[in-house]
C-alpha positions in Angstrom: 102.7 93.6 34.9 98.8 93.2 35.0 96.4 95.3 37.2 95.3 92.4 38.8 98.9 91.7 40.2 99.3 95.4 41.3 96.1 95.0 43.2 96.7 91.8 44.9 100.6 93.3 45.8 99.2 96.5 47.2 96.5 94.4 49.2 99.1 92.4 50.4 100.9 95.7 51.5 98.2 97.2 53.1 97.1 93.9 55.0 101.0 93.6 56.2 100.8 97.4 57.1 97.7 96.8 59.6 99.1 93.5 61.1 102.2 95.4 62.0 100.0 98.4 63.2 97.9 96.3 65.5 101.2 94.6 67.0 102.7 97.8 67.7 99.3 98.8 69.2 99.2 95.3 71.5 102.7 96.4 73.2 102.3 99.2 75.0 105.4 100.8 76.9 105.6 103.1 79.9 106.1 107.1 79.0 106.4 109.9 81.5 104.0 112.5 79.9 104.4 115.6 82.6 106.2 116.5 85.3 106.2 119.1 88.4 108.5 119.7 91.3 107.7 118.6 94.8 109.2 121.1 97.5 108.5 119.6 100.4 111.9 119.5 102.1 113.8 122.4 103.4 117.6 122.8 103.7 119.2 120.4 106.4 116.0 118.1 106.8 115.1 114.6 105.0 111.8 114.9 103.7 109.8 111.7 102.4 106.3 111.1 101.1 104.4 108.3 102.7 100.7 108.0 100.7 99.2 109.5 97.8 95.5 110.0 97.1 94.2 111.3 93.7 91.1 113.2 92.2 90.1 114.4 89.2 91.5 117.6 89.5 94.0 117.0 92.3 96.6 114.9 94.2 97.4 114.8 97.7 100.1 113.1 99.3 101.0 112.7 103.1 104.9 113.1 104.0 107.2 113.3 106.9 110.6 114.9 107.3 113.0 114.6 110.0 113.7 117.4 112.4 115.3 118.5 115.6 112.5 117.5 118.0 111.5 119.1 121.7 113.1 115.8 123.5 114.8 113.7 121.2 117.4 114.6 118.9 115.1 114.0 115.7 111.2 114.0 115.0 108.9 113.1 112.6 106.9 116.2 111.7 104.3 115.3 108.8 101.9 116.9 106.8 100.0 117.2 103.8 101.1 118.4 100.1 98.5 119.5 97.5 98.9 119.5 93.6 96.8 120.8 91.0 96.4 118.4 88.2 93.5 119.7 86.3 95.8 119.9 83.3 97.5 116.7 83.4 100.1 117.9 81.3 100.9 120.7 83.2 100.7 119.7 86.9 101.5 122.4 89.7 102.6 122.2 93.2 99.7 124.3 95.4 100.5 124.1 99.1 101.8 122.3 101.7 100.0 121.7 105.3 101.5 120.6 108.4 99.6 118.7 111.4 100.5 120.9 114.0 97.8 122.9 112.4 95.4 120.1 113.2 96.4 118.3 116.2 98.3 118.8 119.4 102.0 117.4 118.6 103.6 117.2 115.0 106.3 115.1 116.4 104.4 112.4 118.2 104.4 109.2 116.3 101.3 108.3 117.4 99.6 111.8 116.3 101.4 112.1 113.0 99.2 111.8 110.0 99.3 108.3 109.0 99.9 106.7 105.6 96.1 106.2 104.2 94.5 109.5 102.8 90.9 109.3 101.3 89.9 112.1 99.1 86.1 111.3 99.7 84.7 114.6 97.4 85.2 117.6 95.5 85.2 119.2 98.6 86.3 117.3 102.0 89.4 114.9 102.5 89.4 112.6 105.3 92.9 111.8 107.0 93.6 109.2 109.5 95.5 111.1 111.9 96.4 108.7 114.4 95.6 109.3 118.2 94.2 112.9 116.6 91.2 110.6 115.3 89.5 111.3 111.8 89.9 114.3 110.5 87.6 116.1 107.8 89.5 118.6 106.5 87.5 121.3 103.4 89.8 121.3 100.6 87.8 123.7 98.8 90.5 126.0 98.8 93.9 123.9 98.5 95.7 126.5 100.0 93.5 126.5 103.2 92.6 122.7 104.0 90.6 124.3 106.5 89.6 121.5 109.4 85.9 121.0 109.1 85.1 118.4 111.7 87.1 115.7 113.7 86.2 112.4 115.5 88.7 111.0 118.2 90.1 107.8 118.0 89.5 105.2 120.7 93.0 104.2 120.4 95.2 105.3 117.0 93.5 105.8 114.0 95.3 104.0 111.3 93.3 102.9 108.0 90.3 104.4 106.8 87.8 102.9 103.5 84.9 105.1 102.6 81.6 103.5 101.2 78.9 106.5 100.7 78.4 108.2 103.8 79.9 105.7 105.9 83.7 106.1 106.9 85.2 102.8 108.2 88.0 103.2 110.7 90.5 100.5 111.4 92.3 101.6 114.4 94.5 99.6 116.9 92.5 96.9 118.4 89.0 98.3 117.3 87.0 98.8 113.9 84.5 101.4 113.7 81.7 102.9 111.4 81.5 106.0 110.9 78.6 108.4 109.8 80.2 111.3 107.3 76.6 112.2 106.0 77.5 115.5 107.6 81.5 115.8 107.3 81.6 118.6 110.0 80.3 116.4 112.5 81.6 112.8 111.9 79.5 110.5 114.1 80.5 107.1 115.4 77.7 104.3 114.7 79.3 100.9 115.8 82.4 99.2 117.1 83.9 96.1 116.7 87.0 94.9 119.4 89.8 93.2 117.6 92.8 91.6 119.1 95.7 93.9 120.5 97.1 94.3 116.8 97.9 97.1 114.4 96.1 97.6 111.3 98.0 97.6 108.2 95.8 97.3 105.1 92.0 97.2 104.4 89.5 96.9 101.8 85.6 96.7 101.4 84.3 94.1 99.2 81.2 92.0 98.8 79.9 93.2 102.1 82.8 92.3 104.0 85.7 94.1 105.5 89.1 92.9 104.9 91.4 94.0 107.6 95.2 93.0 107.5 97.1 93.4 110.7 100.9 93.3 111.7 100.2 89.7 112.9 99.3 86.3 111.2 96.0 87.6 110.9 93.3 89.2 108.5 90.5 89.7 110.4 87.0 89.5 108.1 83.9 91.3 109.5 80.7 91.3 108.4 79.7 95.1 107.2 76.5 94.8 105.3 74.9 96.9 108.1 76.9 99.5 109.2 74.8 99.9 112.9 75.8 96.3 113.6 79.5 95.2 112.0 80.2 91.6 113.1 83.8 90.0 113.1 83.1 86.5 111.4 86.5 85.1 110.9 90.0 85.3 110.9 92.5 84.3 107.8 95.5 83.4 109.2 98.8 83.1 107.0 102.4 82.2 107.4 103.1 85.9 106.8 104.9 89.2 108.0 103.1 92.9 107.7 100.9 93.4 105.0 100.9 96.9 103.7 98.8 96.5 100.6 95.3 94.3 99.6 93.3 94.6 97.0 90.5 92.4 95.1 91.5 90.9 91.4 88.7 89.6 89.1 86.4 90.0 91.7 87.4 86.6 93.0 90.6 86.6 94.7 91.9 88.6 97.6 95.4 89.2 97.1 97.7 90.3 100.0 101.7 91.5 100.1 103.9 89.9 102.3 106.7 92.2 103.9 108.5 89.1 105.2 109.6 87.9 101.6 110.6 90.1 98.9 108.3 90.1 96.2 105.9 87.6 98.2 102.1 87.9 97.5 99.2 85.8 99.2 96.4 84.7 96.8 92.7 83.8 98.7 89.5 82.7 97.0 86.8 84.9 98.5 84.5 84.1 95.7 84.3 80.1 96.8 84.2 81.3 100.7 84.6 84.7 101.4 84.8 84.1 105.3 87.1 81.2 105.2 89.1 81.1 101.9 91.7 78.8 100.6 95.0 80.8 100.2 98.4 79.9 98.8 101.5 82.1 98.7 103.7 82.6 95.5 107.2 84.5 95.9 108.3 86.6 92.5 111.8 85.6 92.0 112.5 88.7 89.9 110.9 91.4 92.6 113.6 92.3 94.9 112.0 94.6 97.0 109.0 94.0 99.3 105.6 94.7 97.7 104.6 97.0 100.3 102.0 99.1 97.8 100.5 97.9 94.7 98.6 99.5 91.8 96.5 97.4 89.8 95.9 99.1 86.2 92.4 99.2 85.4 90.9 96.5 83.0 94.1 94.3 83.5 95.7 92.0 85.2 98.8 93.7 85.6 100.4 95.7 88.8 102.8 97.9 89.5 104.8 98.0 92.7 106.5 100.3 94.6 109.6 100.3 96.7 108.7 103.2 99.1 111.2 104.3 101.6 114.0 102.0 99.7 116.9 103.8 98.5 117.2 102.0 95.5 117.1 103.6 91.7 113.7 104.6 90.9 112.2 102.0 88.4 108.6 101.5 87.8 107.6 98.0 86.5 104.7 96.3 85.4 104.1 92.7 86.3 101.4 90.2 85.1 99.4 89.3 88.2 98.4 86.4 86.2 96.9 84.4 88.8 98.7 81.5 86.7 101.9 83.0 87.2 103.0 82.4 83.5 105.6 85.1 83.7 107.3 86.2 86.2 109.5 89.0 84.5 108.5 92.4 84.5 106.6 92.6 81.1 107.4 96.4 80.8 110.1 98.6 82.5 111.0 102.4 83.2 113.9 103.7 84.5 113.2 107.1 86.1 117.0 107.9 86.1 117.5 109.0 89.8 118.4 107.6 93.1 115.0 107.7 94.9 112.5 105.7 96.3 108.8 106.6 94.9 105.1 106.1 95.9 102.4 105.2 93.5 98.9 106.1 95.1 95.4 107.2 94.5 93.3 105.5 91.6 94.7 105.1 88.1 92.4 106.6 85.3 91.7 106.5 81.4 94.0 109.1 79.7 94.1 110.4 75.9 92.1 109.6 72.8 93.3 105.7 73.3 91.8 105.7 76.8 95.2 104.5 78.2 95.6 103.5 82.0 97.6 106.5 83.4 98.8 106.9 86.9 100.7 109.5 89.0 104.3 108.4 90.4 105.8 110.4 93.2 109.0 110.6 94.0 110.7 112.9 96.8 111.1 115.7 94.8 109.1 115.5 91.7 105.4 114.3 90.6 105.1 112.9 87.2 102.3 111.6 84.9 103.1 107.8 83.7 100.9 106.4 80.9 100.7 103.1 80.1 99.8 102.7 76.2 100.8 103.0 72.8 102.3 106.2 70.9 
């Protein structure tokens, strides 16, 4: 065999190997990289995580547990769990704090720490605390979580969104802007009255606040001037409660629909941000309410949460694909536990390949999940 022929074969093998490597790299998988136990429960009680917020070196999660109450057989005591994620491959459970340390009655549903927690900076954590209003917790020492400041709610504080030094607060029947330039003394700036409805989710985008309620309406508020927010429209959809909403590709407002399993609404806010055209789509292979979604950065892929459902804990990745070309889960990870899970906080890029990663939280363990190639 001459040298020329050998060189051709060697070149062909190298090209084939490179193509195979590229093919493997283009088919990422879900993999658990680390985990830590999260002991929020006590013997004889039932504990559940409700929401989660992550920062660069910490993860925070609200939880509630059923325990004997003063006037009813059971009540919901609520609190905050803190994890140290400085070393993502060796996370640590740090502390748990209960809401009675910060508000009057830990077993009053309206005073419970609700599902929305925001980590504003390395020092402060803002919590929507129902009738107690908005709490600013100093978490410089995560084992202490000292109450630094508070602003009482007009009704019931439910959902928060932070934009610089302005904290937007969606309450029952009201929407407020709050100056948090001094977290120890949050100051109400302005307020917009909403109909008698309960806010479920909120997103700030393009100078507008979109506030989904437990009715058919999603309120549209012009927030370009925090001192004078204006209610400018309603998006009325034939839907039930919305627990998650987000903006995809900077053009489409996406809302979950808890009435139909696997249902999402898509609204074109690029053409008209105040009165957009909307249509719904029901994922035939998603058999749970899309209560909460996580969008993987730089992609159209999303991960649905089956929060609060006693089903086997699977993490599935779906292609949001606004054209819906693929209704099947494109990736699947079975956590091999009969548990609900919450995925919260912002996803981040991890490792030398800068793969999307996120924290998956069940009722007893926090796990770092990476979506990428080995």
